[in-house]
C-alpha positions in Angstrom: 37.2 -1.4 -3.3 33.8 -1.5 -5.0 33.5 -0.4 -8.6 32.0 3.0 -9.4 29.3 1.3 -11.5 28.2 -0.7 -8.5 28.2 2.3 -6.2 26.1 4.1 -8.8 23.6 1.3 -8.8 23.5 1.2 -5.0 22.4 4.7 -4.5 23.2 8.0 -6.2 19.8 9.4 -5.2 19.9 8.1 -1.6 20.5 11.7 -0.6 16.8 11.9 0.1 17.4 9.7 3.2 20.7 11.0 4.4 21.7 9.7 7.9 21.2 12.3 10.5 18.4 14.1 8.6 15.0 14.7 10.2 12.9 11.6 10.6 11.9 10.1 7.3 8.4 9.3 6.1 7.2 5.9 7.3 5.9 5.2 3.8 8.6 6.7 1.7 11.5 4.8 0.1 14.4 5.7 -2.1 13.4 5.4 -5.8 16.6 3.6 -6.7 16.1 0.5 -4.5 16.4 -2.5 -6.8 13.3 -4.7 -7.3 14.8 -7.7 -5.6 15.4 -5.6 -2.5 12.1 -3.8 -2.6 10.5 -7.3 -2.2 11.9 -7.3 1.3 10.4 -4.0 2.3 7.5 -4.2 4.8 6.6 -4.4 8.4 6.1 -8.2 8.7 8.6 -10.4 10.5 11.9 -10.6 8.6 10.9 -7.6 6.4 12.6 -4.2 6.7 10.8 -0.8 7.0 11.6 1.8 4.4 13.4 4.2 6.7 15.4 1.4 8.2 16.6 0.5 4.8 17.2 3.9 3.3 19.4 5.2 6.1 22.0 2.4 6.1 22.1 2.5 2.3 22.9 6.2 2.5 25.4 5.5 5.3 27.0 2.7 3.2 27.5 4.9 0.2 28.9 7.7 2.3 31.4 5.5 4.0 32.5 3.9 0.8 33.1 7.3 -0.8 35.1 8.3 2.3 37.2 5.2 2.0 36.1 4.1 5.5 34.7 0.8 4.4 35.2 -1.6 1.4 32.9 -4.4 2.7 30.4 -5.3 -0.1 27.7 -5.7 2.6 26.1 -3.3 5.1 24.0 -4.0 8.2 21.0 -2.5 9.9 18.8 -3.1 13.0 15.3 -2.0 13.7 15.2 -1.7 17.5 11.5 -0.6 17.5 10.4 -4.2 16.5 9.6 -6.9 19.0 12.4 -9.1 20.1 10.0 -11.9 20.9 6.9 -12.4 18.8 3.4 -13.2 20.1 4.0 -16.9 19.2 7.1 -17.0 21.4 9.5 -17.1 18.4 12.4 -14.6 18.2 11.6 -11.7 15.9 14.0 -11.0 13.0 15.1 -7.4 13.1 18.8 -7.4 12.3 19.6 -7.2 8.6 22.7 -8.2 6.6 22.4 -6.8 3.1 24.8 -7.5 0.2 23.5 -5.8 -2.9 26.4 -7.0 -5.1 25.1 -10.6 -4.9 21.5 -9.7 -4.1 21.6 -11.2 -0.6 19.3 -10.2 2.2 19.3 -11.9 5.6 17.1 -11.1 8.6 18.0 -12.5 12.0 17.1 -12.0 15.6 19.0 -9.6 17.9 18.7 -8.6 21.5 18.4 -5.0 22.9 19.8 -3.2 25.9 18.3 -4.2 29.3 18.5 -0.9 31.0 18.4 -0.6 34.8 16.1 0.1 37.8 18.1 2.2 40.3 16.8 3.4 43.6 16.9 7.2 43.8 17.8 7.5 40.1 14.8 6.1 38.1 13.5 3.2 36.2 14.8 2.8 32.7 14.6 -0.9 32.4 13.4 -2.6 29.2 11.3 -5.7 28.9 12.4 -8.7 26.9 9.9 -8.1 24.1 10.1 -4.4 23.2 12.5 -1.6 23.9 11.1 1.6 25.4 14.3 3.2 26.8 17.4 4.2 24.8 20.6 6.0 25.8 24.2 6.6 24.9 25.2 7.1 28.6 28.0 5.1 30.2 26.7 2.4 32.7 23.1 2.7 31.3 23.1 -0.8 29.7 20.9 0.7 27.0 21.2 0.7 23.2 21.9 3.9 21.3 20.6 4.1 17.7 22.6 5.8 14.9 25.7 5.5 12.8 28.4 2.8 13.4 31.2 1.2 11.5 32.3 -2.3 12.5 35.9 -2.5 13.6 38.2 -5.3 15.0 36.9 -8.7 16.1 38.3 -10.0 19.4 38.0 -13.7 20.4 37.6 -13.7 24.2 38.1 -16.8 26.3 35.3 -17.0 28.9 36.0 -20.4 30.5 35.2 -24.1 30.1 31.8 -25.9 30.2 30.7 -29.5 30.2 29.5 -31.1 27.0 28.2 -34.6 26.3 30.1 -37.7 27.4 31.5 -35.9 30.5 34.0 -33.9 28.3 34.5 -30.2 28.4 35.2 -27.5 25.9 36.3 -23.8 26.0 33.9 -21.0 25.3 35.7 -18.4 23.2 33.2 -15.7 22.3 33.8 -13.4 19.3 33.2 -9.7 19.9 33.0 -7.2 17.0 33.8 -3.7 18.2 31.6 -0.9 16.8 32.9 2.6 16.3 30.3 5.4 16.2 29.8 9.1 15.4 27.5 11.7 16.8 25.3 10.2 19.6 27.2 6.9 19.2 30.7 8.4 19.3 31.4 6.8 22.7 30.7 3.3 21.5 34.2 2.1 22.1 34.6 3.3 25.7 31.1 1.9 26.3 32.3 -1.4 24.8 29.4 -1.5 22.4 29.6 -4.2 19.7 28.2 -7.4 18.5 28.6 -11.0 19.8 26.8 -14.3 20.3 24.3 -14.3 23.1 26.0 -16.9 25.2 27.8 -16.8 28.6 28.9 -19.0 31.5 27.2 -18.8 34.8 28.0 -20.3 38.2 31.8 -20.0 37.6 34.3 -21.8 39.7 38.0 -22.6 39.1 39.5 -26.0 38.5 43.1 -27.2 38.0 43.9 -27.6 34.4 47.6 -26.7 34.0 47.9 -28.0 30.5 45.3 -25.5 29.2 46.7 -22.6 27.3 44.2 -20.5 29.2 45.4 -21.5 32.7 46.6 -18.8 35.1 49.9 -18.8 36.9 48.6 -21.3 39.5 47.2 -23.6 36.8 43.5 -22.8 37.3 40.9 -22.1 34.6 37.3 -21.0 35.1 34.5 -23.6 34.7 30.8 -22.8 34.4 27.4 -23.7 32.9 26.8 -22.5 29.3 23.7 -20.2 29.0 22.2 -19.2 25.8 20.3 -15.9 26.4 19.3 -15.2 22.8 15.7 -14.6 24.0 16.9 -12.1 26.6 18.6 -8.7 26.7 22.1 -7.3 26.6 24.2 -4.6 28.3 23.6 -2.4 25.2 25.3 -4.5 22.7 23.9 -6.2 19.6 23.6 -10.0 20.4 22.7 -12.8 18.1 22.0 -16.5 18.4 25.2 -18.6 18.2 24.0 -20.0 14.9 23.3 -16.5 13.4 26.6 -15.1 14.9 28.5 -17.8 13.1 27.2 -16.3 9.8 27.2 -12.6 10.7 30.6 -12.2 12.5 32.7 -13.5 9.5 30.8 -11.0 7.3 32.2 -8.2 9.4 35.9 -9.2 9.0 36.3 -6.1 6.8 35.0 -2.8 8.3 31.3 -2.4 7.4 28.6 0.3 7.7 26.0 -0.4 10.4 22.9 1.6 11.2 20.6 1.1 14.2 17.2 2.7 14.1 15.9 4.7 16.0 18.1 7.7 16.6 17.5 10.2 19.4 15.7 12.6 17.2 13.4 9.8 16.0 12.6 8.9 19.6 12.0 12.5 20.6 9.7 13.1 17.6 7.6 10.1 18.2 7.3 10.9 21.9 6.4 14.5 21.1 3.7 13.5 18.7 2.1 11.1 21.1 2.2 13.7 23.9 0.4 16.2 21.6 -2.2 13.5 20.9 -1.2 13.0 17.3 -0.6 9.8 15.4 3.2 9.3 14.7 2.3 7.5 11.5 0.2 10.4 10.2 3.1 12.7 11.1 5.3 10.6 8.8 7.2 9.0 11.7 8.0 5.3 11.9 7.7 3.0 15.0 6.6 -0.6 15.0 2.9 -0.5 15.8 2.9 -3.6 18.0 5.7 -2.4 20.3 4.4 1.2 20.3 1.1 -0.1 21.6 2.9 -2.0 24.3 5.4 0.7 25.5 3.0 3.6 24.9 5.8 6.1 24.3 9.6 5.7 23.8 12.2 7.6 25.9 15.7 8.7 25.0 17.9 9.5 28.0 20.7 11.8 26.8 24.2 11.1 27.9 24.6 14.7 29.2 21.9 14.3 31.8 21.9 10.6 32.7 25.6 9.9 32.7 26.6 12.2 35.6 23.8 10.7 37.7 25.1 7.2 37.0 28.7 8.1 37.7 27.7 9.6 41.0 25.6 6.6 41.8 28.5 4.3 41.1 30.8 6.3 43.4 28.2 6.0 46.2 27.6 2.3 45.6 31.0 0.9 44.6 31.1 -2.8 43.7 32.6 -5.2 46.3 36.4 -5.9 45.9 37.1 -8.7 43.5 37.4 -12.1 45.0 38.9 -15.3 43.5 36.5 -17.8 42.1 35.7 -20.7 44.5 37.3 -24.0 43.9 35.0 -26.3 41.8 33.5 -29.2 43.8 34.6 -32.7 42.6 32.1 -34.4 40.4 
């Protein structure tokens, strides 16, 4: 557990930015932010906007006081920033902050892909900027708000070929997130964080000595794909290199805040519809992405989820079929 003196240093007056309060001023920042951390505040790549810092700091203090976390670090994400910069590089918009040792790390992270569904609507996000957000099941969209990291599961995905004709297993770590409020259904939605890697073109091959073999001695084989420049099903995804650093930091439950929340999205959309500048209204959204998406949209679970559930009933997936046998190579 952290010391009371450290908690005091981290944010007695963070109450001005309590999570769940009305949208914060784009320019305002908590007065107790230490100088070393203030140096990271800004809107350039790898910097953190004031509201995106203030809210997770407030959440962190609250969760420590509740006894829900004792991790010395907290995490944040700014989903209004571009995932891919104009120069083609990945934008750094996920933050790991450890005030005890004055550590600030900004890394890339994907956002939810969304979907285009005939008869339902188009809520698909591009690879660069996120326009659509939701907490609805089956939406494949990200929901901003309050989370606490929970258990980490190491999931076997299959084998893939490496140099020299050898093969190795892909065991992908998945950090489960638990939420509250709009994000309270994070666990049934299987929302969490993981490396942006998967196997495509799966087939099955005899490998009875493998600890992952099924009753018939088969294991899945596929081609390793790194989709760090792509999108997710609503989870937070990192490059394998960044995940190797971030995931161990979440071994102990940690506070995590993803911006924007539903009320932030609605406020920005309302200001734009009324012909007013969100910035002048004291609202924050990354300028580059706002110019690209024109206006954000939050799809509430209460309205979108029943439609998606009904769609799934009318369009059930085909029955599962066994993987084909791998061709000899």
